[in-house]
N, C-alpha and C positions, 0 to 999 in steps of 0.2 A: 920270503915275499908271498907264496902260495898261501901261507897259514894267516897272515894277517889280511890277506884277502877273503879268506873265508869267513875270518869273524865280521869283517866290516860288510860283507854282504849280508850277515846274519843280523846286525844290528840296523841297517840299512832297511831292510824287510819288516824287521819289527816296527819300525818308527812310522812306515807307511799305513801298519795296521793301527797303530795309536792315534786316534782323533784327536785326543786332547791330553796330552801328556802330563803327569803330574811334577810341575817344574816349582819350586821355592813353596813346596807346601799346598798348591794350588792346581786342580785342574779346571780350567774356566773358573766358573765360581763356587766349583766344590774344593772344601778343605781335603787334603789326602796325604799320604805317606805312601810310597812303593807301589800303588796304585794308579793306571791311566783310565781313563775313560774311553771307551770305545764308542758307545752311542748310547743315545736315549729317544723313547717314544713316551711322549706326554700322554695323558690321560684322554685328552681331548680326542685324538688321531683314533684311539680305542673306544670312542663314545661312551666314556666313563667318567664317573667323578670321583672313584676313589678306588685304590687298590689293595690286595689284602695278601694272600700266599701266593707262591710260586713253586715250579717244579721244571724239570728239564726231560728232554728225550733225545737221543741220538739214534738217525735211522741205520740201522744195520747193514741196509743195501749200498749206501754211499759214503756214510761217515758225516751227514750233514748234522748240525745241531739246530735244535729247535728249544725256543723257551716257552715255558705254558705260565701265563700270568694270570691269577684270581683277580675278579673285581667284583664289585657289589652286584653288578647286573648281570655277570656271565663270566666265562672263561676265553681268554684271548690266546692267540697262537702266533708264534713270531718266528719267521726263517732267520737265523742268526749265521748261516753259513758264511756269509761275507758281514764279519761282525762290525764293520765301519756303517755298512750301508743296510741293515736289517729291513725285512720286509712284514708288515703287519699282515697276516693273511687273513685273520677274519675272528670271529665271535660266535663260541657256543652260549647262547642265552641261559640264564637260570631257567629252573623247572617249573617255579611258581613266581615269586617274589623277589624283589633285590634282597640281599644278607650283607651284613659285614662281614660274615665269617663263610669263607669258601676254602676249599682244600682240596689239592689234584697230587695224585702219584701214578706211576707207570707201571704197565707188566705185560710184557709179550707184545709191544708195539700198540697198547692201546692206554689211554688215560681213563683212569675212574677219579669221579669228581662228586662230592659232597656239599653240604652246606647246611648252616643252621635255619635255612629257610624252612618253616613247618610244610610237612608232605613233600620233599624235594627227592628224597631217596639217593640212589646212587646212578648218576650217568655215565655210559661208558660210550667212549669215542675211538673210534680206529683212526689211529695217527699216521697210518700210510696214507691217507685222503690228504695229506699236506703235501705230499710229492707232484700234486698236480693241480693247483690251484689258479685257474685261468686268468680271472681278474680280480684279484684281491683289493679290498677285502671283502669277506662274503660272511654271510650268516649260515652258522652249521646246524645240522642236527643231530641228533644223539644217535648211536648205533644200536644201542640196548639200554635197558633201564632194570634197575633192581631197586624193590620197593619193599624189604625184609625190615626196613627202618624207615621212619619220615625223615628227622632231622639229625644232623650228625655233626660233632666239632670237627673232626679229622679223619682221615683215612690212612691207615697204616699197612704197607704191603710188604710182605716177605717175598721178592723175587726168586728165592731158591727153591721155595714150594708152592707158589701160586696161591696161596692164600691172602686174603685181604682182611681187615681188622678195623670196623668202624667204631671207634671211641667217641665218647659224650654224644651218644645217641639217645633218641626219646624211648629207647627200650632197655630192659634189664638193667634200670638203676644207672644208666649211662656207661655200665662197664662193657668190656670188649666184645663185639658183635663177628662171630666167625663166617666168612665167606670163602667158598672155594670159586677161584676165577682161573682155574687151569684151562678151562674153556670160557675165553673172556665175554663172548657173546651169550654164554648161559649160566649167569651167576648162581649158584645156590648156598643157601644160608644151610650151614652147617653145626650151629651151636653157639655159646655165649658162656660168659663167666660174670656174675655179678654178685660175687663173694664179698671182693673189695670197694663196691659201690663206684662212683663215678671216675672215669679215666679220661684225663683231659687230651694226652697224648703218650706215644709209646714208639719204641723200636721193638722189631721183632727179627730174631736172627738164627740162622743155624748155629748153636754154641759152638767153639772152638777155642776157649779161654782156658786158665789155668785150673779151673776146678774140672777135673778128670770126669768125677761123678755124672757131670752133665753133657759130657761131649758128643755132639750129634745130634741132640735134643734141639726142639724148636722152644726157643724161650723169649718170653715177652716183658721187657723191663718198660714199666710203665709210671706216668706222673700222674697221681691220683689227690690231687689237689693238696693233701697236707704230708704225703709221704711217698716214696720210690716204693714200687710192689715190682717183685720178680717172679713169673708166673711160668711154671712149664705148660705150654700149649700144643705140645705133641699131639696128645689124644683131645681131640676136640670135644668128645663127648665127656671128658672127665679132666679137666684142666685142673692143676695141682699150685697153689700158692707156694713157693718154697720159701719166701722171707719178705720183710718189710724192714724200711728203716726211714728214721724221720731224722731231723737236723736241728740245730739251733736255729732262731729267729725266722721261723717259717711263716710265710706269709700265704703264697700260693704256688704250691709244686706244679711248675708249669711244662718243662719239655726237658729232655736231656739226650744224649748220644754217647755212644760206646767207643773207646779208642779202638784202633782196628785188630790189637791182640785180645780184645773183650776183658781187659784187665780194669781198665779204669772208666767211670760213669761221669759225665760233665752235666750237670743241672742246672738249669737256671730257674729262678724263684721270680716270678713276673710281677712281685708287688713289694718286695722287700726295699727296693729302691726309693719306690713312692711312700711307703708307711714307716720305713726307719731312716731313712737318709742316707743309706750306704752308698758308695760307688757299686759301678756295675759289680753283680757279684756272681761268680760261678762256683758251685759246691760240687767238689771232687771228692766220690767215692771210690774205695779199693775194693774191687769185687772178686778178689783172689780166692774167695771161699763162698758162694753164693749162697750156702745156709747162713753165714755170718757176715755178711756184708758189714764195711766199716767206713766210717768218715775219715777221709784223708785229708783235706786242707780246703780252705777259701782262697780262691782267686778274686783279686779286687782289681777291675779296670781302671783307667785314669780318668773317667768320666763320672757324672752324676746319673747318666740315661739308663733306661730300663732296659734290660735285656730280653729278648724275646725266644728265637730259636738258634740253635746251633748243632752245626756239623762238622765231623773229623776226617779229614783226608789227609792221609800220610799222618806228618808231625805237626800239622796246623789244624787249630779250632777256629772256625768260621762262624761268626755271631751276628745275627742281626739285630742291631743293640739301639734299636728305635731311632731316636733323635741324634743319638752318634754314628748312625749308618752301618756299613760294614767294618768290622773290627777283625783282625786275623792276629792269632795268638801261637806263638810256639810253644808245643807243648812236649818236645823232643827230651825234656829233663822232667817229666810230671812224677816220675817214682820218686825223685828227690825234692818234691814238692815245690818245683819251680816252673813257671809260666811267665812269658814273656811277650807283651804286645810288640809284633814285627811290622805291622802296616795297617792302614785304615783306609777307607774313602767313605767321607760324609756326606749322605744324602740330604739330609735334612739342615737347612743353612741358619735356622733363629737362632738356636741353642744347642746345648748336648744336656738339658736337664732331663729329669725323671718325669715318665708320662708316656702317653700312647701316640706318639708322632714320629714320623721319619719311616725308617725300614721295618716292613713287618718280617721280610725273610728273603735269605740268601740260598742259592743252590749252586754250591763249588764243586760239582762233579763231572763237568765236562773235561774230556781228554785234552782239549786244547788249552784248558787253564782259563778260560774265559768264565766270570762269574755273573750268575743272575742276580740283580737286587731288585725287588720289588717294594716300591716306595709309596705307602699311602697317598701321597698328593703329587710327587715326582713321576709316578707311574714305572716305567721299565728303563732301567740302567742297565749296562752290561759293562764291565771291568775287567781288566787284566792286570797280574802283575808287571810292574816297570821293569825294562830290560836288566837294571841293576840288580833285581831279585832273583832273576833267571838263573837256575841251576842245571840247566841241559845244554849249554853251550858245548860244542865241539872240544874234543879231548877232556872230558868233564873226568873220565876213570883214570886218565894220567897222572892226575894230582890228588894229594892228599893233604888234611889239614885236621891235625889234632892237637891235643884232647878238645873235644867238643861236647858240653859247654868247658870254657876255660875260665881261668881267674889270673893265673900268672904269667905263663907262656903260651904260646902256640909253636907249632912245628909245622912248615910246610915243606912238603916233600913230592919228588918227581920219581915216577918208575924208570923213565929211559932218557929224559931230555933235561938239559940243564935248565936251572931257573935262571931268567933274564930279568924279571921284574915282579914284583909285589906289591899292589896298592889294595890300602884297605878304607872303607867308607863306611860311615854310618848309616842306620836305615834310612836316614833323610838324605843321604847322597852327600853328605859334606866327607872330603878326603881327610882322614887322620893320619895316613903313613903312607909313604912312597920309597920304594926301594928299587934300585938299579944296578944292573952290572954285577949280579949275585954271582953268576958263574958256579954254580954247584947244584948238588941233587938234593940238598936240605937246607932250611934255614929257620933259626929260632929266633922268634920275634917275641919280646915283652910287651904282655897286655896289660899289666897290673896297675897301670897308670889310666887306662881307658875308663870311662863312665859305664857302669853295667847297661846291657842292652843288646842289639841285634847289629851285626856288622857283615858288611860282605867283602870277602877279599878276591880282588881281581889277580891272577895267576897268569903272567906272559901274554896279557891280553887273549887269551884262548880259553878261559873260563872262569866263572865266579863261583864262589863257595860261600855259603850262609855259615855263620857260628854265633853262638851266644855266650857272652863275656857275662861272666856274675860279679 
C-alpha cells in the first residue's frame, strides 16, 4: 500500500503542474502527443508583435528557471519557477531598431544578445538582476556592450571555455567572429575566420568524440549556407579548417547539433521543404572521422512543415518545426539509421505546411523537463512531457526492459521484487496490452504484432519505461 501511495502522490503532484493536459490528442486548442501545456504568455503581454528565438537560464543560487524570449522589439525575461504561473519580468529593448532576427545565449549568469539590426552589436545583461524585480514588468538596461561588429545573425557560446562566436555578422564575410567573454563585462575580440565565407549558425564544443586526433580541442561545427564546415578554433589566431561536407538536395544549410557522444551531427536545411516539396528532413552525418565526415541517412518527419532549429538532449532530438510546432524524435538507435517521432506539441493551429510560421525555437535543456517554445505569433509557451512519458518514477532502477529497440519480443525483468502487472501503451496513450498476476521476476512478451513506434511500459504501477518497436 505504501508503494501505491507513493506513485499516486507523484501522479497527483504532476497533474497539479499540468495546466492543460494533452488528452485525446489536444491540449486545449493545441494538437499534441505526449506533451502537456504548462502555461502561455501572449505577445501582447510582452508589448510585442512577433517573437523569434529563445534560450534559458537556471539560477545556480536557488535552481530557479528563467525563459529568455527574443522579440522583434527586444528581449523578454520570464520567471518560470512556478511553471503554471510564469511571471513576465520585463524587457531589454533593442539597441536601435526592431528586427525579425534576434538571438541570445548565456554564460556565467549573463545573457549575450545579438540582432540583425544594423549597429546593434552585442548586448550583455546580468541575469542575477532577475532575482529581485520589485514590480514587474520593468524596462531593463544593458550592463555592458560589445561593438566589435554591428549586426549578427546569431551568437554561439562555448560555456566550457568562455568564448563567444558571432556568426553571420557584417564583418569577415560573415564568418565566425571570436570574442573572449571570460570576464562578461569586458568582452574582448580575439580573432575571426573568413576562410569559408558566411556562417549562419554553429555549435562549438571541447571535442570528446570518437576521433582521438582531436580530443580536447575546441571544434566549431558550422552551417555555412551550402555545406557543413568543421573548424579547429583552439588557436583563435590561427583557426584551421578540418573538413567540409555537402549533401544532396541542398537548398539552405541552416543549423545543426551534435549527439552527446559527438559521433553524429543532425542538420536542418531551411528551404528544402519549401523548394523541393519534401517532408521535414533532418540530414544525419557520421563524424566518426572529423577529417573524413560521411553522410549517414535522411530522417523524414510526418509533416511537410519546414524545420528550423534542433537540439539534442540525451536520446531525444527536439525540433522547432515551424508550422508543426515542437517535435520530439527518439534517436536511441541512430547508429542503425532509425529515428522515430515520440511526441509533439503543435503551437501553430492553421496547418502543418512548409513556410515560416509557428515555432521559431525550442529550449529543452532545463533540468525540470519543462521545454520553452517561442512561437512567432503565439509568443511564449511552456510544455512538459505527459506523465505517461516520464521515465524517472520511483523504482526506475529496479526494472529492465530489453532489447530496446525491439522487433519480435521484449523481456521485462526485476532485480528483487516479483512482477505483478505490466501495461503497455502507445505514444498517444492507447492501452494495447495488460498483464496481471504475473508472480515471477521476468516476463517475455511478443510485440511482433505491434505497429512500429514508441511505446510505454508501465511496470507494477511503480515505473514507466519507454521502448521503440521497429
